[in-house]
C-alpha positions in Angstrom: -24.2 15.0 5.4 -22.2 15.6 2.2 -21.0 12.4 0.4 -17.4 13.7 0.3 -17.4 15.0 3.9 -14.2 14.3 5.7 -14.4 14.1 9.4 -11.4 16.2 10.8 -10.3 17.7 14.2 -8.9 21.4 14.2 -6.4 22.6 16.6 -7.6 22.9 20.3 -7.2 26.6 21.3 -5.1 25.5 24.7 -2.5 23.8 22.3 -1.6 27.1 20.5 0.7 30.2 21.1 0.2 33.3 18.8 3.1 35.9 18.4 1.9 38.4 15.7 1.4 36.6 12.5 3.2 33.6 13.7 1.0 30.8 15.3 2.6 27.6 17.0 0.5 24.6 17.8 1.6 22.0 20.1 0.1 18.8 18.2 2.0 16.2 20.5 5.2 16.3 22.6 6.9 15.4 19.2 4.9 17.4 16.5 5.1 21.3 16.3 2.9 23.0 13.7 4.6 26.4 12.7 2.4 29.0 10.7 2.8 32.5 9.5 0.2 34.5 7.5 -0.2 37.6 5.5 -3.3 38.6 7.4 -4.5 37.9 11.0 -6.5 34.5 10.1 -4.8 31.2 10.5 -6.3 28.0 8.9 -7.9 25.4 10.9 -9.6 23.3 8.2 -8.2 19.8 7.2 -5.9 19.9 4.1 -4.8 17.5 1.5 -2.1 16.4 3.8 -3.4 16.9 7.4 -6.7 15.7 8.7 -6.5 15.9 12.7 -4.6 18.3 14.8 -6.2 17.9 18.0 -5.2 14.6 19.5 -2.8 13.7 22.2 -2.5 15.9 25.5 0.9 17.6 25.7 2.0 19.7 28.5 4.3 22.5 27.3 5.8 25.9 28.1 6.5 28.8 25.9 9.5 31.4 26.1 8.8 34.1 23.7 12.1 36.2 23.2 12.6 39.3 20.9 14.2 37.0 18.2 13.0 33.7 18.8 10.4 31.3 20.4 11.3 28.4 22.5 8.7 25.6 23.2 9.5 22.8 25.6 7.4 19.9 25.8 7.9 16.7 28.2 10.8 15.6 26.1 11.6 18.0 23.2 12.8 21.6 23.0 11.8 23.6 19.8 13.6 26.7 19.0 11.9 28.9 16.3 13.6 31.9 14.6 10.8 34.4 14.3 12.6 35.9 11.0 13.7 32.9 9.0 11.6 30.3 10.6 14.2 27.9 10.9 13.7 25.4 13.6 16.1 23.7 15.9 15.2 20.8 18.0 16.7 19.4 21.0 16.5 15.6 21.1 17.8 14.3 24.5 21.1 15.9 24.9 21.7 17.1 21.3 20.3 19.7 19.2 19.2 19.0 15.3 18.4 21.8 12.6 15.4 20.6 10.9 16.4 21.8 7.6 19.7 20.2 7.7 19.1 16.5 8.0 19.3 13.1 5.9 15.8 11.6 5.2 15.5 8.0 5.9 13.6 6.6 2.4 10.4 8.0 1.5 8.6 7.0 -2.0 8.1 8.1 -5.5 5.0 9.0 -7.8 5.7 6.1 -10.2 8.4 3.9 -11.5 7.0 4.0 -15.1 9.7 3.5 -17.5 12.1 2.5 -14.7 15.2 0.4 -14.8 16.4 -0.2 -11.1 16.4 3.2 -9.5 16.4 5.3 -12.5 13.5 6.6 -15.0 14.7 6.2 -18.8 12.4 8.4 -20.2 9.1 10.5 -19.6 8.3 13.5 -17.4 9.9 11.6 -14.4 13.3 10.9 -16.4 16.5 10.7 -14.1 17.1 9.1 -10.7 14.4 7.9 -8.5 14.4 10.7 -5.6 12.4 9.2 -2.7 10.6 12.1 -0.8 8.1 12.8 1.9 10.0 11.0 4.6 9.0 11.6 8.1 12.3 10.1 9.5 15.8 10.9 9.4 19.0 9.9 10.6 19.1 12.8 13.0 15.5 12.2 14.2 13.8 15.3 12.9 12.0 15.9 9.8 9.4 18.2 8.1 6.1 18.2 6.5 5.6 21.4 4.4 1.7 21.9 3.8 2.0 25.5 2.7 0.7 24.6 -0.8 -1.9 22.2 0.2 -5.6 23.0 -0.6 -8.2 23.2 2.5 -11.0 20.7 2.6 -14.3 22.2 3.1 -16.9 20.4 5.0 -19.0 20.0 1.7 -16.1 17.9 0.4 -14.8 21.0 -1.9 -11.5 22.4 -1.9 -10.3 26.0 -1.3 -7.0 27.6 -2.2 -4.9 29.2 0.6 -3.6 32.8 0.6 -0.6 33.1 -1.3 2.7 33.5 0.8 1.2 31.7 3.9 3.4 29.1 5.6 2.4 26.0 7.2 5.1 23.4 8.2 5.1 20.6 10.7 8.3 19.8 12.6 8.5 16.0 13.3 10.7 15.2 16.2 10.3 11.2 16.5 13.9 10.6 17.3 14.3 6.8 16.5 10.9 5.9 17.9 9.9 4.7 14.3 6.7 2.8 15.4 5.5 5.6 17.7 6.3 8.1 15.3 4.3 6.5 12.7 1.4 6.3 15.0 1.6 9.9 15.7 1.9 10.6 12.0 -1.3 8.7 11.1 -3.1 10.5 14.2 -2.2 13.6 12.1 -2.9 12.7 8.5 -5.3 9.8 9.2 -4.9 6.1 9.3 -4.8 3.5 6.4 -8.2 2.0 5.5 -8.4 -1.6 6.4 -8.2 -3.7 3.1 -10.8 -6.3 1.8 -9.3 -9.6 2.3 -9.4 -10.5 -1.4 -6.8 -7.7 -2.1 -4.0 -9.9 -0.2 -4.3 -13.0 -2.5 -3.0 -13.4 -5.9 -4.1 -11.1 -8.8 -4.0 -11.8 -12.5 -3.4 -8.9 -14.7 -2.2 -8.3 -18.3 -2.5 -5.4 -20.8 -3.9 -7.5 -23.5 -7.3 -7.3 -25.5 -8.9 -10.6 -24.0 -12.0 -12.1 -25.4 -14.7 -12.8 -22.8 -14.6 -16.5 -23.0 -10.7 -16.3 -23.6 -10.5 -14.7 -20.0 -12.9 -17.3 -18.3 -10.9 -20.1 -19.9 -7.7 -18.8 -18.5 -9.3 -18.3 -15.0 -10.3 -22.1 -15.5 -6.8 -23.1 -16.4 -5.2 -21.5 -13.4 -7.7 -23.5 -11.3 -6.8 -26.7 -13.1 -3.2 -26.0 -12.5 -4.0 -25.6 -8.5 -3.2 -21.9 -8.7 -5.5 -19.8 -6.4 -6.5 -16.4 -7.6 -8.6 -13.6 -5.9 -8.7 -10.5 -8.1 -9.2 -10.6 -11.9 -7.8 -7.3 -13.4 -9.4 -6.3 -16.7 -6.8 -3.6 -18.4 -8.2 -0.8 -20.7 -9.1 -3.2 -23.8 -12.5 -3.8 -21.9 -13.8 -0.6 -23.4 -13.6 0.7 -27.1 -10.3 1.3 -28.2 -9.8 0.6 -31.9 -13.4 1.2 -32.9 -13.4 4.9 -31.5 -15.0 7.3 -34.2 -12.3 9.2 -36.0 -13.8 12.5 -35.2 -13.6 12.0 -31.3 -11.7 14.5 -29.7 -8.6 13.7 -27.6 -6.1 15.6 -25.6 -3.8 12.8 -25.3 -0.4 13.5 -27.3 0.9 9.9 -27.2 -2.1 7.4 -26.4 -4.7 8.1 -29.1 -8.4 8.6 -29.1 -9.2 5.0 -27.7 -7.0 5.5 -24.3 -10.1 6.9 -22.5 -13.2 5.0 -22.6 -16.3 3.8 -20.7 -18.4 1.7 -23.2 -17.7 -2.0 -23.2 -16.4 -3.4 -26.6 -18.9 -6.0 -27.6 -16.6 -7.6 -30.1 -14.6 -8.5 -27.3 -17.2 -8.9 -24.5 -20.7 -9.6 -26.1 -22.2 -10.0 -22.7 -20.0 -8.3 -20.0 -22.9 -8.8 -17.2 -22.5 -12.9 -17.7 -18.7 -12.1 -17.8 -19.0 -10.5 -14.5 -21.2 -13.4 -13.1 -18.8 -16.0 -14.6 -15.9 -14.4 -12.5 -17.7 -14.1 -9.4 -18.6 -17.8 -9.5 -15.1 -18.4 -9.5 -14.5 -16.5 -6.3 -12.9 -13.6 -8.1 -12.9 -9.7 -7.3 -13.1 -7.6 -10.2 -11.2 -4.4 -11.1 -11.2 -2.4 -14.4 -8.7 0.1 -15.7 -9.5 3.7 -16.2 -7.9 6.4 -18.2 -10.1 9.4 -17.6 -8.3 12.2 -19.2 -10.5 12.7 -22.2 -13.8 12.9 -20.3 -17.1 11.6 -21.7 -17.3 11.8 -25.3 -20.4 11.6 -27.6 -19.9 8.1 -28.7 -20.2 6.7 -25.1 -23.3 5.0 -23.8 -23.3 7.2 -20.8 -23.0 10.5 -22.9 -26.6 11.8 -23.1 -27.1 11.5 -19.5 -23.8 12.9 -18.5 -24.2 15.7 -20.9 -27.6 16.8 -19.5 -26.1 16.5 -16.0 -23.4 19.0 -16.9 -25.6 21.5 -18.9 -24.4 20.3 -22.2 -26.9 19.9 -25.3 -26.3 16.2 -26.2 -27.1 16.9 -29.7 -24.1 19.1 -29.8 -21.6 16.1 -29.4 -19.6 18.5 -27.3 -17.5 16.2 -24.9 -18.1 16.5 -21.2 -14.5 17.5 -20.2 -12.7 15.8 -17.4 -12.5 18.1 -14.5 -12.3 16.9 -10.9 -12.3 20.1 -9.6 -16.0 20.6 -10.9 -18.3 19.2 -8.1 -21.2 18.6 -10.8 -18.8 16.5 -13.0 -17.6 14.5 -10.0 -21.1 13.7 -8.7 -22.4 12.8 -12.2 -19.2 10.7 -13.1 -19.7 8.5 -10.1 -23.6 8.1 -10.2 -23.9 8.0 -14.1 -20.7 6.2 -15.3 -19.1 4.0 -12.5 -21.7 3.1 -10.2 -23.8 1.1 -12.8 -20.9 -1.0 -13.5 -20.3 -1.5 -9.8 -24.1 -2.8 -9.3 -23.1 -5.1 -12.1 -20.2 -6.6 -10.4 -17.0 -4.3 -10.5 -15.6 -4.2 -7.0 -13.0 -1.2 -7.4 -11.3 0.7 -9.9 -7.7 1.0 -11.2 -7.1 4.5 -11.9 -4.5 4.9 -14.6 -3.8 8.4 -14.6 -0.6 9.4 -16.6 -1.3 12.8 -17.9 0.5 15.2 -15.8 0.0 17.1 -12.6 -2.2 20.1 -14.1 -5.9 20.6 -13.2 -8.2 23.6 -13.5 -7.0 25.0 -10.2 -3.5 26.0 -10.0 -1.3 23.6 -8.0 -4.0 20.9 -7.4 -3.0 17.5 -8.7 -5.6 15.7 -10.6 -4.0 12.5 -9.3 -4.6 13.4 -5.9 -8.3 14.6 -6.8 -9.0 11.2 -8.4 -7.4 9.1 -5.4 -9.3 11.1 -2.9 -12.6 11.4 -4.5 -12.5 7.6 -5.6 -11.6 6.4 -2.1 -14.3 8.4 -0.4 -16.8 7.1 -3.1 -15.7 3.5 -2.7 -16.4 3.7 1.0 -19.8 4.8 0.8 -22.5 3.1 2.7 -20.2 1.5 5.2 -18.1 -0.4 2.3 -14.5 -1.2 2.6 -12.8 1.4 0.2 -10.4 0.5 -2.1 -8.6 1.8 -5.4 -5.3 0.9 -7.3 -3.5 4.1 -8.3 -0.3 6.1 -8.2 1.4 7.7 -5.4 0.3 11.6 -5.0 2.3 12.8 -2.2 2.2 13.0 1.6 -1.1 11.6 3.0 -1.7 9.2 -0.2 -1.5 6.3 2.6 -5.3 7.2 2.8 -6.1 5.9 -0.5 -4.7 2.3 -1.1 -3.5 0.7 -3.1 -0.5 2.1 -4.9 0.8 0.6 -7.9 4.5 1.3 -8.9 4.0 1.5 -12.6 5.5 -0.2 -15.8 9.1 -1.3 -14.7 11.7 -2.8 -17.4 12.1 -6.6 -17.1 15.7 -6.7 -15.9 17.4 -7.8 -12.6 18.1 -4.2 -11.7 14.4 -3.6 -11.5 13.8 -6.6 -9.3 16.7 -5.7 -7.3 15.4 -2.0 -6.5 11.8 -3.2 -5.7 12.4 -4.5 -2.0 14.2 -1.3 -1.0 11.6 0.8 -2.6 8.8 -0.8 -0.9 10.6 -0.9 2.6 11.5 2.9 2.1 8.1 3.8 1.5 7.2 2.8 5.1 9.0 6.1 6.2 6.0 8.1 4.6 3.3 5.8 6.0 2.6 4.3 2.5 2.7 0.5 3.4 0.6 -1.0 0.4 2.8 -0.7 -2.6 1.7 -3.0 -5.5 4.3 -3.9 -8.0 4.1 -5.4 -11.7 5.4 -9.0 -10.4 7.6 -10.3 -13.2 8.1 -6.7 -14.7 6.1 -5.0 -17.3 7.9 -4.5 -20.5 11.1 -5.0 -22.6 11.1 -8.6 -22.5 9.6 -11.7 -21.2 12.4 -12.4 -18.6 14.0 -15.8 -18.2 12.6 -18.5 -15.9 15.2 -17.7 -13.0 14.2 -13.9 -12.9 10.5 -14.6 -13.3 10.6 -17.1 -10.5 12.6 -14.9 -8.1 10.1 -11.9 -8.8 7.1 -14.0 -7.9 8.9 -15.1 -4.7 9.3 -11.4 -4.0 5.6 -10.9 -4.7 4.4 -13.6 -2.5 6.2 -11.7 0.3 5.1 -8.2 -0.6 2.2 -6.2 0.5 0.3 -7.1 -2.7 1.0 -9.8 -5.3 -0.2 -8.7 -8.7 1.2 -10.5 -11.8 1.2 -8.0 -14.7 2.9 -7.5 -18.0 2.2 -5.6 -21.2 0.8 -7.1 -24.3 3.1 -8.4 -26.9 4.2 -12.1 -26.1 5.3 -11.5 -22.5 2.5 -12.8 -20.5 3.1 -14.2 -16.9 1.5 -17.5 -16.6 3.7 -19.8 -14.8 3.5 -22.7 -17.6 5.0 -20.1 -20.1 8.5 -20.3 -18.3 9.3 -24.2 -18.5 8.5 -27.1 -15.9 10.8 -26.2 -13.1 9.9 -22.6 -12.9 6.2 -23.5 -13.3 6.6 -26.2 -10.4 8.3 -23.7 -8.0 6.0 -20.7 -8.9 2.9 -22.8 -8.4 4.0 -23.8 -5.0 4.7 -20.0 -4.0 1.4 -18.7 -5.3 -0.3 -21.4 -3.5 1.8 -20.4 -0.3 0.6 -16.7 -0.8 -3.0 -18.0 -0.8 -2.3 -20.0 2.3 -0.9 -17.1 4.0 -4.2 -15.1 3.9 -4.8 -15.2 7.5 -1.4 -13.8 8.5 -1.7 -11.1 5.8 -5.2 -10.1 7.0 -4.1 -9.9 10.5 -1.0 -7.6 9.3 -3.8 -5.6 7.4 -5.9 -5.2 10.6 -2.8 -4.0 12.4 -2.0 -1.5 9.8 -5.5 0.0 10.0 -5.8 0.0 13.8 -2.2 0.3 15.1 -0.2 2.0 12.2 2.0 -0.9 12.1 3.2 -1.5 8.3 3.2 -5.1 6.9 6.7 -4.2 5.7 9.2 -2.6 8.1 12.6 -1.8 7.9 15.0 -3.5 10.2 15.9 -0.3 12.2 12.2 0.2 13.0 13.0 -2.6 15.9 16.9 -2.6 16.0 18.9 0.5 16.7 22.3 -0.8 15.3 24.7 -0.3 12.3 23.6 -3.7 10.8 19.9 -2.8 10.9 20.6 0.3 8.8 23.0 -1.5 6.5 20.3 -4.1 5.9 18.6 -2.5 2.9 16.9 -5.0 0.9 15.8 -7.4 3.9 12.7 -6.6 6.0 10.0 -7.6 8.5 7.1 -9.1 6.9 4.5 -8.9 9.5 5.3 -9.2 13.2 6.6 -12.6 13.0 9.0 -13.1 10.0 12.1 -11.5 8.5 12.3 -11.9 4.4 15.4 -11.5 2.3 14.3 -11.6 -1.3 16.9 -13.2 -3.9 17.5 -10.4 -6.3 20.7 -11.7 -8.0 21.4 -14.6 -10.4 22.4 -18.0 -9.4 26.0 -19.4 -9.8 27.1 -22.2 -11.8 25.9 -24.7 -8.9 22.4 -23.1 -9.3 22.6 -21.4 -6.0 22.0 -17.6 -5.3 24.0 -15.5 -3.0 22.1 -13.7 -0.3 23.5 -11.7 2.8 21.1 -11.9 5.7 21.7 -10.2 9.3 19.4 -11.8 11.9 18.8 -9.8 15.3 19.2 -11.5 18.6 17.4 -14.7 19.5 16.8 -17.8 17.6 15.5 -17.8 14.1 13.9 -20.7 12.0 14.0 -20.9 8.2 10.3 -21.0 7.3 11.1 -23.5 4.5 13.7 -25.9 5.9 13.1 -25.6 9.8 17.0 -25.0 10.2 17.7 -22.8 13.4 19.9 -19.8 13.2 21.4 -18.0 16.2 20.9 -14.0 15.9 23.3 -11.3 16.3 24.9 -12.5 13.3 25.3 -11.9 9.5 24.8 -14.8 7.2 26.2 -15.3 3.8 23.7 -17.8 2.3 23.5 -19.6 -0.9 20.0 -20.8 -1.8 18.5 -22.9 -4.7 15.9 -21.6 -7.0 12.9 -23.3 -4.9 13.0 -21.0 -1.9 14.3 -17.8 -0.5 15.4 -16.8 3.1 12.4 -16.3 5.1 12.9 -16.7 9.0 10.4 -16.9 11.8 11.4 -15.4 15.3 11.5 -17.6 18.4 8.2 -18.0 19.7 6.5 -16.8 16.5 3.2 -18.1 15.3 2.1 -18.2 11.9 -1.4 -18.9 10.7 -2.1 -20.6 7.5 -5.0 -21.8 5.5 -5.1 -25.5 5.5 -6.6 -25.6 1.8 -5.3 -23.8 -1.1 -6.9 -25.9 -4.0 -9.3 -23.1 -4.8 -10.2 -19.5 -4.6 -11.9 -19.7 -1.1 -10.9 -17.1 1.2 -12.9 -18.4 4.3 -10.8 -19.2 7.3 -12.9 -22.2 8.1 -9.7 -24.7 8.5 -6.4 -23.5 9.5 -2.8 -24.7 10.3 -0.9 -22.8 12.8 2.7 -23.0 13.0 4.2 -22.4 16.6 8.0 -21.8 16.7 8.9 -23.1 20.0 9.4 -20.4 22.5 7.3 -17.7 24.4 5.0 -16.0 22.0 1.5 -14.2 21.7 -0.6 -13.6 18.5 -3.9 -12.6 17.8 -5.3 -13.9 14.3 -8.0 -11.4 13.0 -10.8 -12.2 10.6 -13.5 -10.2 9.3 -16.3 -11.8 11.8 -13.9 -12.4 14.9 -10.5 -13.5 16.0 -8.5 -16.3 17.8 -5.9 -15.5 20.5 -2.8 -17.7 20.7 -0.1 -17.8 23.4 2.7 -20.1 23.7 5.0 -20.2 26.8 7.9 -22.6 28.1 7.4 -24.3 31.5 9.4 -26.8 33.4 7.3 -29.6 32.1 6.9 -28.7 28.5 5.4 -26.0 26.6 1.8 -24.5 27.5 -0.3 -23.5 24.4 -3.4 -21.6 24.8 -6.1 -21.2 22.1 -9.1 -18.7 22.7 -11.6 -18.3 19.9 -14.1 -15.5 19.8 -17.7 -16.9 19.4 -18.1 -15.0 16.1 -14.9 -16.3 14.3 -16.0 -18.8 11.7 -13.0 -21.1 12.1 -14.2 -24.9 12.4 -10.9 -26.7 12.5 -7.5 -25.9 13.8 -4.2 -27.9 13.3 -1.3 -27.0 15.5 2.0 -27.6 14.3 4.9 -27.1 16.7 8.2 -26.5 15.2 11.8 -26.8 16.7 11.0 -28.8 19.8 9.9 -32.2 18.7 11.1 -34.0 22.2 9.0 -31.6 24.2 5.7 -32.3 26.1 2.9 -30.1 24.9 -0.1 -29.0 27.0 -2.8 -27.5 24.7 -5.9 -25.6 26.3 -8.6 -24.0 24.3 -12.2 -23.6 23.5 -12.3 -25.4 20.2 -11.4 -28.8 18.7 -7.9 -29.1 17.3 -5.3 -31.6 16.3 -1.5 -31.4 17.2 1.0 -32.1 14.7 4.6 -32.4 15.9 
């Protein structure tokens, strides 16, 4: 089987209807595919956006009239105009024109050079316009797949005929979670992330020296701050010592922007550097700017030149071209895989050089994301990259990083909404530059609030530009260091909760960050634009405004029905109410639902990610929760009875957990009956 083969399912014949040059494919009760071709051949291969069309078993009827076609499924009616191809959909008792709707969120390629919801300069200058949403206020949306390339079985891509139309009408109504599952069924699910991706990341655009970086990792440990990912930005390779005659296509970044040869002045023994990081429990990612290809001064050049039909003596560069299969194969085999064998766990693909490739309309960023992810998942490995968003379907290529934002309160205030809205195109794994990237260091209050957002974000990656704006907590004063250290420890302790959410995303299509309206169909839920469900048990409302003279920051929080307990204070709030809160710098509003169950690591003093010793917080009420680990899980349930609370714990034999402390919150005068197949202690 080809190394870049993608398993796909074409549409089944008994789910299609053809009328002349129009074909309608009934994918599910809620998804209709609409094609019109110039010839007589329709496209059944996978595409850049669509992977599977044969899932679900809808029953339907078709009424073909002179001017239109009407398709009726179990709970939808699709009306297709044969001439204009405009589609109207009947949802329950009302009709919606699919081309006249108001999308709910979506996402954007990159927030590089961003200040809040505006890009100040560069190719994306202007307001951030979120796109590719699969939901709308009216309940209908579209995916236009007409310009996508087709994916051949050998992993290559082929262009469609010009003029062919291929669109998907998505009529999910307000069933957001059900709609997401169907969308993932159509486009492919998000891969499971490795556990280390969910902890604290360290990153900085800075020319570190080998021992300097190791010393910094040791200082984090001495300070009691756990880390799981060590990022090495572009200065790992030759930057300043690139020969003056080296070719470059970069207009702004210079000859050293692209590179693959370690700078031995900074890293005299990179293999030892990798070993030192691994001994400290850290995964390794390194930055790539692949635009200028492989040039004659790189150590990989002779082998790459020969593999691509170039005489090494010519010094002719091996041009970057991810539309060329020979280049792609040799790039991975000869340039990247050797570093992976030495210790690199995944690559940070920092493509910033536009959307043009050697194939018209084929985005090089999409090509990089697609082939890198497939290569990273070879031989049963867990695939992971760090890259930018490249359009609908990019959720198959996690993780995304949102780019170089300007350090201001406006940037912080926009990021919760940006992350929430991305769920509406299935893109659940955004990673922001926590603390902001450039423009200033930021004051201690802004920095602290940004880290608090990061702890309750999909990915928590501290990052900054070079200069003197690094993000070590001890650079922001004693109070900020104390608070930020506590929150970074909490992020590490949350690994069991985060990994369980990760499993549910991959298996069930349930995003770790969900808009409030996914679960609550009311005005308040749609208006709560910067608060969100974080996993299944929590609601988070980040602080994104300055504190007042009393040192308290205002936050408006809407809580749905039921009882909600403040994760930090234990205070209980009644739901169906909006609260105007004022919170000190050392916490943010985080609420756990009645009957909620939150598993935590009992130990946060090092980088260990094993779930051997757990503290499980149970919030009084009726609830169920399954904790997931790589080797096996634990089922928890809690139920009120007449004589107390019954707690059940069932551990799979393969689960490595050895110790379990159960802490029941919110009912200290209640009798507890704990049943299980492992040893535990109870804390009231």
